[in-house]
N, C-alpha and C positions, 0 to 999 in steps of 0.2 A: 418384472423379469420375464424373458421369453421362455418358451417351452424347450426342454432339452432336445437336441437333435441326435437321434440314435441310429440313423442310417449309416451304412458303411462309408458313403460319400462324405457325410458330416464328420465322421471320425477321421477320415483321411484328411479332410481340410484342417482339422484341429492339429493333427499330427504334423502336417506340412508347415503350418503356421508356426508351431512351436519349434520345429527344427530349422526353420529359415529356408525351406525349399520353395523359393519364389515361383519357379516354373510350375510346380505341382499346384500351388495356390491359384495361379492364373488359369491353369487348365480346368480345375474343378469349378471355379467361379464363372468361367466362360459358358459352361453348360447349366449352371445353377446359381445365378447371381444372388438370389435371396439367401443363400447359405452363408453369406458374409456375416450375418448376425446370429447364426445358429449357436445353440448352447450345448455344452457337455453336461455330464451328470452333476457337476459342481456349479452349474449355471455360468460357466465361463465361455466367452466368445473366442473366435480365432484371434481377435485383437488383444484380448487379455493375455492369451498364451504367448503371442509373439512379443508383446511388450515385456512380459515377465522374463522371457529368455533373451531379450535384447536384440531381436531381429529387426533392425532399423529399416531395411529395404521392404520387408514384408509389411511392417507397420505402415510405412508410407503408402504402399500399394493399397492396403485395406482402407486406409483413411480416404484415399482418392476414389474408392469404389463403394462409398456409402456405408462404411462401417460406423456404428454408433459409438462415438468417442466417449460418450458419457454413460454408456451402459454399465450397470452394476452387477457384479457377481455376488457370491455369498458374502455376508457381512458388509454389503454395500461397497466393496472395493472396486474401483474403476481401473481401467488400463493404466492411468497415470500413477495410481498407487502401486501397482505391480512394478512398473518401471522404476519408480523412485525407491522402492524397497531394495531393488537390486543395483541401483546406482547407474542406470542406463541413461545418461544425459542426452544423447542424440535422440533416443526414443522419446524422452520427455519433451525435447524441443519440437519434434514432429507433432506430438499430440497437442501441445499448446497452440501451435500454429494452425492446427486443424479444428480448434474450438474447444478443447478440453479446458476445464477450469483449474487454475492453480490453487484455488481455495476449496476444491471439492473435499468433502469429508466422509468418512465411513460411519458405520453404525456406532462405533465407539468414539467418534469425533476426531479421528486421526486424519490429518491432511497429508498431501505428498511431502511437505516439509518435515513433518514428524517422522515419516518413514526414512527420508534421506538422512536425518539427524541420527536416528536409531542405527542406521547402517554405516555411520561415520563416512558418508560420501561428501567430502569437503567441497569439491567443485560444484556438485549438484546443489548442495545447500546454498552456496553463494548465488548460483544461477536462479534458483527458485525465489530467493529474496529479491533479487534484481527484477524478477518478473512480477513481483507484487505479493508474494507469500508473506503473511504476517507471522513473525516469530512469537508473538504474544498470544496467538490463538490457543485456547485451552481444549483439551480432550474432555470427554464426559467424566473422566476421573480427575479433572482439574489440573492436568499437567501441560505446561508450555514446552516448547522445544528446548528451552534452556534447562528445564527440569530434567530432561531425559538425555541431555548431551553428555557423552562419555569421552569424546575426542577433544583434546586440549585446544586444538586450533579452531574447531567448530564452537566450542564453549566460549572462547575469547571473541570470536566473530559475533556470536549472538549477544554477548554482553555489550559489544560496541553498538550493535543494532538497537539494543534496549536504551542505551544512553542517548543515541541519536534520536530515537523516538520521543523520549522525554523532552529533549531540547526542542524538537520540532513542535511539540504540543505547546511549549512556552512561547516559541516564536509565533505560532498561529494565534495564540491568545493575545499577544502584543499587537499583531496585525489587526485582529478583530477590534481591539480597543481603539486603535488609531483610526479605523474606518468608521467608528461610531461617532456621529456628530456631537452627541451629548457628552461623551467621554472626552473628545477633543476640546470642546468648549470649557469643560471643567478644568482640564489640564492647562488651558490657555489662561484661565482666570487665576489658577494657582500660581502660574508662572509670573503673571502681572503683579500679584500681591507680593510674591517673593522678591521681585526685582524692584519694587517701589522703595524709594529712599526713606529711611527712618529719620523723622524730624524731632529733635529734642525740644524741651520747653524754651530754652534760651534762643534756639534757632527760630522757633515759631514767633517769639517776641520780636526778634530782629527783623523777621520777614514782614510783620505787621507794620513796624515803624518805617521800614523801607517803602512799603506800599503807601503809607500816609504821607511820607516825604514826597513821593512821586506825584500824589494827588495835589499837594500844596503847590508844587512847582507848576502843574498844569493850570491851576486857578490863577496863580500870579502871572503866568504868561498870557492868559486870556485877558486879564485886566489891562496889562501893558498894551496888548493889541488894540483894545477898544480905545485907550487913551490916544494911541497913535493915529487912530482914524477920526478923532475929534469927538468921541462920545463922552458925555458927562455922566 
């Protein structure tokens, strides 16, 4: 973590970022670009504060001006956790497109999806899952997002995700078996054995007699041919 920035200019930047005053943010950073990642007494950067308060324009500007999108404040919360906690989907979009991780976790193991579920932010929950968030990720306390879901729609959505995940695991296993030459050969042999006709004792006897009859016919035909050619 960086050192807290205690100067008036640093405090002004944090205040401007939190309130969404883009002009003030631009003015301060124009004279002190390094202040973009300055910290307050809680180790929060201007990006943390603007993300928490949903200031999408300020967040976008900070990201384009070298703000550290992965910087962690106290308890290892990143800007994406602050935004997810408050349900600011546009801010989350900007952070993800700027390099923030959808799987980032705090000291307690909470991901942005955990925060979105806790806050009952339906659209954000669906968006995060679409972007690759894993609903089955557990916190340090062993809780998945389904365990902490209080919203009925979110709970139902996460259950669907869980079912799809299990089906996907089964499908992946089947594909893996199909791509394995040994497995494919074994299945082919099993199929050949299963498809082979079952011959009863009587059928086997008839088949032997039929083959013997065919052999006798060939011998007789050979003898007749020799006689016809004058062989004695």
